C-alpha positions in Angstrom: -23.8 23.7 -21.2 -27.7 24.2 -20.9 -29.4 21.3 -19.4 -32.6 20.2 -20.8 -35.8 21.2 -18.7 -36.7 18.8 -15.8 -39.5 16.5 -15.1 -42.5 17.7 -13.2 -41.5 18.1 -9.6 -37.9 18.7 -10.1 -36.0 21.8 -9.3 -32.5 21.7 -11.0 -31.1 24.7 -8.8 -28.2 24.2 -6.7 -30.6 24.9 -3.6 -32.8 21.9 -4.7 -29.6 19.7 -5.0 -28.0 20.8 -1.7 -30.8 22.2 0.2 -30.9 19.5 2.6 -27.3 19.9 3.6 -28.4 21.2 7.0 -31.3 18.9 7.7 -29.4 15.7 8.4 -26.8 15.9 11.0 -23.2 14.8 10.3 -21.6 11.7 11.7 -19.0 12.1 14.4 -15.4 12.9 13.5 -13.4 15.3 11.2 -12.6 15.6 7.6 -11.8 12.5 5.4 -8.3 12.3 4.5 -7.9 12.6 0.7 -8.3 9.2 -1.0 -5.4 8.0 -3.0 -7.7 7.9 -6.2 -8.8 11.4 -5.7 -8.9 13.1 -9.2 -8.2 16.8 -10.2 -11.9 17.6 -10.7 -12.9 16.1 -7.3 -13.9 18.6 -4.6 -12.9 18.7 -0.9 -16.0 19.7 1.1 -17.1 19.8 4.5 -18.1 16.2 3.8 -14.7 15.2 2.5 -13.7 14.3 -1.1 -16.7 14.4 -3.5 -16.2 12.7 -6.9 -17.1 15.1 -9.9 -19.6 12.2 -11.1 -21.6 12.4 -7.7 -21.9 15.9 -7.7 -24.8 18.0 -9.2 -24.5 18.0 -13.0 -22.4 14.8 -12.7 -22.7 11.6 -14.4 -25.2 10.3 -11.7 -27.3 13.2 -11.9 -27.3 13.4 -15.7 -28.2 9.5 -16.0 -31.1 9.5 -13.6 -32.6 12.8 -15.2 -32.3 11.0 -18.7 -34.4 8.0 -17.5 -36.9 10.5 -15.8 -37.4 12.5 -19.1 -38.0 9.2 -20.6 -40.7 8.2 -18.1 -38.6 5.4 -16.9 -37.9 6.6 -13.4 -40.3 8.4 -10.8 -38.9 9.1 -7.4 -36.4 10.4 -5.2 -32.6 9.8 -5.2 -30.1 10.9 -2.4 -26.4 10.5 -2.4 -24.9 11.5 1.1 -21.5 11.5 2.7 -21.0 11.5 6.4 -24.7 11.9 6.8 -24.7 15.3 4.6 -26.3 15.0 1.1 -24.3 15.7 -1.8 -27.1 15.2 -4.3 -30.7 14.9 -3.8 -33.3 15.0 -6.7 -36.9 14.1 -7.0 -38.9 13.6 -10.3 -42.3 12.5 -11.5 -45.5 12.4 -9.7 -46.3 11.2 -6.1 -50.2 11.2 -7.0 -51.0 11.8 -10.8 -54.7 12.2 -10.1 -54.2 15.2 -7.4 -51.1 16.5 -9.3 -48.9 16.3 -6.4 -45.3 15.9 -7.2 -42.7 13.8 -6.0 -40.3 15.7 -3.5 -37.0 15.2 -2.0 -39.1 14.3 1.4 -41.9 12.3 -0.3 -42.7 9.2 1.9 -42.4 5.9 -0.3 -43.5 2.3 0.6 -40.4 0.4 0.9 -41.6 -3.1 0.1 -38.9 -5.7 1.3 -36.3 -2.6 1.8 -37.9 -2.3 5.4 -37.0 -6.0 6.4 -33.8 -4.8 8.1 -35.7 -3.0 10.5 -37.4 -6.1 11.6 -34.0 -7.8 11.8 -32.8 -4.9 13.8 -35.7 -5.0 16.1 -34.5 -8.6 17.0 -31.1 -7.6 17.6 -32.2 -5.2 19.9 -34.3 -7.8 22.0 -31.3 -10.0 22.1 -29.1 -7.2 23.4 -32.0 -6.7 26.0 -31.8 -10.3 27.1 -35.3 -11.1 26.0 -34.2 -13.4 23.1 -31.3 -15.6 22.1 -30.3 -16.1 18.6 -30.2 -19.9 19.0 -33.6 -19.8 20.5 -36.3 -22.2 18.9 -39.1 -19.6 17.4 -41.6 -21.9 19.3 -40.1 -21.1 22.6 -42.0 -17.6 22.3 -44.6 -18.1 19.7 -47.4 -20.6 19.8 -49.2 -22.4 17.0 -46.2 -23.4 14.6 -46.7 -26.9 13.0 -44.3 -29.7 14.7 -42.0 -29.8 11.8 -41.3 -26.0 12.1 -41.5 -25.8 16.0 -39.0 -28.5 16.4 -36.3 -27.1 14.3 -36.4 -23.2 13.3 -34.4 -20.9 15.3 -34.3 -17.3 15.4 -31.0 -17.3 13.6 -32.6 -19.3 10.7 -35.2 -16.8 10.2 -33.0 -13.9 10.1 -30.6 -15.6 7.7 -33.4 -16.9 5.2 -32.3 -20.4 6.1 -35.5 -21.7 7.9 -36.7 -23.8 4.7 -39.9 -21.6 4.7 -38.9 -19.9 1.5 -41.7 -18.3 -0.3 -43.0 -20.8 -3.2 -46.4 -20.5 -4.2 -48.3 -23.8 -3.9 -52.0 -24.5 -3.7 -53.4 -23.4 -0.3 -50.1 -21.8 0.7 -51.2 -18.5 0.6 -54.6 -16.5 -0.1 -55.5 -15.6 -3.6 -53.6 -12.6 -4.7 -56.6 -10.5 -5.5 -57.9 -10.7 -1.7 -58.1 -7.3 -0.2 -57.6 -7.0 3.5 -59.8 -4.3 5.7 -57.8 -4.7 8.9 -54.2 -5.9 10.4 -56.1 -8.6 12.2 -57.6 -10.2 9.2 -54.4 -9.9 7.2 -52.3 -11.8 10.1 -55.0 -14.3 10.7 -54.8 -15.5 7.0 -50.9 -15.2 7.4 -51.1 -17.9 10.5 -53.8 -20.1 8.5 -51.7 -20.4 5.5 -48.4 -20.9 7.5 -49.8 -23.9 9.0 -50.3 -25.4 5.7 -46.6 -25.0 4.6 -44.1 -27.8 4.1 -40.5 -26.9 4.8 -38.5 -26.8 1.3 -35.4 -28.1 3.2 -34.2 -28.9 6.6 -33.5 -25.6 8.5 -29.9 -24.4 8.3 -28.9 -26.7 5.3 -29.7 -24.2 2.5 -30.5 -20.4 2.0 -33.9 -19.4 0.4 -35.3 -15.8 0.7 -38.2 -15.9 2.6 -40.8 -12.6 3.1 -42.8 -15.5 5.1 -40.1 -16.1 7.5 -39.5 -12.3 8.2 -43.4 -11.9 8.7 -42.9 -14.7 11.3 -40.2 -12.6 12.8 -42.5 -9.5 13.2 -44.9 -11.7 15.0 -41.9 -12.8 17.4 -41.1 -9.1 18.1 -44.7 -8.2 18.8 -45.0 -11.1 21.3 -41.6 -10.8 22.9 -41.7 -7.0 23.3 -45.5 -6.8 24.4 -46.3 -4.3 21.6 -47.2 -4.2 18.1 -44.1 -4.8 15.6 -45.0 -1.3 14.1 -45.0 0.5 17.5 -41.9 -1.2 18.5 -40.0 0.0 15.5 -41.2 3.3 15.5 -40.4 3.8 19.3 -36.9 1.9 19.2 -35.5 2.8 15.8 -37.5 5.5 13.8 -37.6 8.0 16.8 -34.1 7.4 18.1 -32.7 7.8 14.6 -34.7 11.1 13.9 -36.9 9.2 11.2 -39.7 11.6 11.9 -41.6 10.6 8.8 -41.2 7.0 8.8 -43.8 4.7 10.0 -46.0 1.6 9.0 -49.0 3.4 7.6 -52.2 1.5 6.8 -54.0 1.9 3.3 -56.4 4.4 4.6 -53.5 6.7 5.6 -51.7 5.9 2.2 -54.7 7.4 0.5 -55.3 10.2 2.6 -51.8 11.7 3.2 -50.7 13.7 0.2 -47.1 13.3 1.3 -47.2 9.6 0.4 -46.2 8.5 -3.1 -48.8 6.1 -5.0 -47.2 3.3 -6.7 -47.7 3.2 -10.5 -48.0 -0.3 -11.6 -46.8 -1.2 -15.2 -49.6 -3.0 -17.2 -49.3 -5.3 -20.3 -50.7 -2.6 -22.4 -47.9 -0.4 -21.6 -50.0 2.0 -19.3 -49.4 2.5 -15.6 -52.3 2.3 -12.9 -52.2 3.7 -9.4 -52.1 0.7 -7.1 -53.8 2.3 -4.0 -56.8 3.4 -5.9 -57.0 0.3 -8.3 -56.9 -2.7 -5.9 -58.5 -4.7 -8.6 -55.3 -4.3 -10.9 -52.2 -6.3 -10.2 -48.6 -6.1 -11.1 -46.8 -7.4 -14.1 -43.2 -7.0 -13.3 -41.2 -8.9 -10.7 -44.3 -11.4 -9.7 -44.4 -13.6 -12.8 -47.6 -12.0 -13.9 -49.5 -13.1 -10.8 -51.2 -9.7 -10.6 -50.2 -9.0 -6.7 -50.7 -5.5 -5.5 -49.1 -4.8 -2.0 -51.8 -2.1 -1.4 -54.2 -4.9 -0.8 -52.8 -5.6 2.5 -53.9 -3.4 5.5 -50.5 -2.6 6.6 -47.0 -3.7 6.3 -45.4 -6.4 8.4 -42.1 -7.8 9.2 -41.9 -8.9 5.8 -42.1 -5.6 4.5 -43.9 -2.4 3.2 -42.8 0.0 5.9 -42.6 3.6 4.8 -39.6 6.3 4.8 -38.1 9.0 3.0 -34.7 9.6 1.6 -33.6 12.1 4.2 -34.8 9.6 6.8 -32.9 6.6 5.6 -30.0 8.6 5.7 -30.6 9.5 9.3 -30.9 5.8 9.8 -27.3 5.2 8.6 -25.9 7.9 10.5 -27.7 6.6 13.8 -26.8 2.9 13.2 -23.1 3.7 12.6 -23.1 6.2 15.6 -24.2 3.4 18.0 -27.8 4.9 18.6 -29.7 1.9 17.8 -27.6 -0.8 19.3 -24.3 -1.3 21.2 -21.1 -1.7 19.0 -20.9 -5.2 19.5 -24.5 -5.8 18.5 -24.4 -3.3 15.5 -21.4 -5.4 14.4 -23.4 -8.6 14.8 -26.3 -6.9 12.6 -24.0 -5.8 9.8 -21.8 -8.6 9.5 -22.4 -11.4 6.9 -23.4 -14.9 8.2 -24.4 -16.9 5.1 -22.9 -16.7 1.7 -25.4 -15.5 -0.9 -25.5 -15.2 -4.7 -22.2 -13.9 -6.2 -22.2 -10.3 -7.5 -23.1 -10.3 -11.1 -21.5 -8.3 -13.9 -22.6 -4.7 -13.8 -24.9 -3.2 -16.4 -21.8 -2.1 -18.5 -20.4 -5.6 -18.6 -17.6 -4.8 -16.2 -16.7 -7.7 -13.7 -16.5 -6.5 -10.4 -14.6 -8.7 -7.9 -17.1 -9.2 -4.8 -19.5 -11.3 -2.8 -22.6 -11.1 -1.0 -23.5 -12.4 2.2 -26.8 -12.5 4.4 -26.4 -10.4 7.7 -29.3 -10.2 10.4 -31.6 -8.2 8.0 -29.4 -6.4 5.6 -27.3 -7.9 2.7 -23.6 -7.4 3.5 -21.9 -7.0 0.3 -18.1 -6.8 -0.6 -17.8 -4.6 -3.7 -14.5 -3.5 -5.3 -13.0 -4.2 -1.8 -15.5 -2.0 0.0 -18.1 -3.2 2.6 -21.7 -2.3 1.9 -25.0 -3.1 3.9 -28.0 -2.8 1.6 -31.4 -3.8 0.9 -33.8 -3.5 -2.0 -37.4 -4.0 -2.4 -39.7 -4.6 -5.3 -43.5 -4.9 -5.8 -46.0 -3.4 -8.1 -45.1 0.1 -8.7 -42.5 -0.1 -5.9 -38.9 -0.1 -6.5 -36.4 0.9 -3.5 -33.0 0.5 -2.3 -30.9 1.9 0.3 -27.1 1.2 0.8 -24.4 2.2 3.5 -21.0 2.2 2.7 -19.5 1.3 6.0 -15.8 2.2 5.4 -16.3 5.2 3.1 -19.0 7.4 5.0 -21.5 7.2 1.9 -25.1 6.5 1.9 -27.1 6.1 -1.1 -30.9 6.0 -1.4 -33.1 5.4 -4.4 -37.0 5.4 -3.8 -39.3 4.9 -6.9 -43.0 4.6 -7.2 -42.5 2.8 -10.6 -41.7 -1.0 -11.0 -38.5 -2.9 -10.2 -36.6 -2.9 -13.5 -36.3 1.1 -13.4 -33.7 1.2 -10.6 -31.6 -1.6 -11.3 -29.0 0.4 -13.6 -29.1 3.2 -11.1 -27.9 1.0 -8.4 -25.1 -0.3 -10.7 -24.0 3.1 -11.5 -24.1 4.4 -7.6 -21.7 1.3 -6.8 -19.3 2.0 -9.5 -19.1 5.9 -8.7 -18.9 5.5 -5.2 -16.3 2.8 -5.0 -14.2 3.9 -7.9 -14.7 0.9 -9.7 
């Protein structure tokens, strides 16, 4: 069968799909044993048993290409086994104006998918004896209102149980159209608005997702480590993991570096606009029409918008599981669920899958079809990201898109089913 022609930036050759096999080191150990569910058309390779639907030309590959051909997906996908990519594809444009295509190693803004780096930084500092999970945040940071200072612990912030939430109330946040020209200005506004917050509930009594809480954790990392959050994560997570292209780039670098994808925000009239070049424009998806644009911030914080590539996120999975980023006991603390979260929904095909979600110290810890997964996604105007590490199966899946949030949800659902055999 002849496949239809690809979208711009995509090379359908085997070299394109498998060319990064040597670029990411294998995890330690020998071949995987053949799973009981291995089918006749599955293939045993140096990475273990590879289901046919995850290989080039398989169901996953065809589905993502179909979305890209309809202009419903722009970005990079990578499926890896034991740190070795099995499938890698790139579609669409990183910069339409300059005619720069997305590539396998294009750098993407992660939105909230970089929260787990903040959580891991905290876990590292606990391992070093500089923090305790039960510490009140006010032990290390000044300036919190009394109601917060007396009750919120590091554990509360890590598990989204602090009571801060992210509700929009008058005076709580700067107007969504505000553009920052320095990190100092950005964080000064954060602190000014934090002092106007009222807790939504008593810390530890409920769970409510809080980017505000993770931004505060970023400030905690900076204070305790004696360096900026961004520098700490680069020196202690990105570089030890071999994530050479990952960083917290500022808006000036976002514009100047042609390897960094520009987010394309869907508008009410059906068009998409470049978020970095159009700071006066805002998102429609994922923000209740509030018109936010993450490029208005100068630089990512503990709450999100670090930058990475698909190969780098596979390297992160390998380094984490190999004990390079924390000792084994603290790695287990990092990945294991602490707080029960929302139950898993039916997947996009209506299949009910037995499972449950928990909040770990940064990632979401899921049980899906009897398999353990740590994962996190991110969504903002023109940004849709997801990375997942299948802890007991040696699979990693990365989906990075510079289109809006809705474009990757069905891809994630298919990824889950095909990897776990649901």
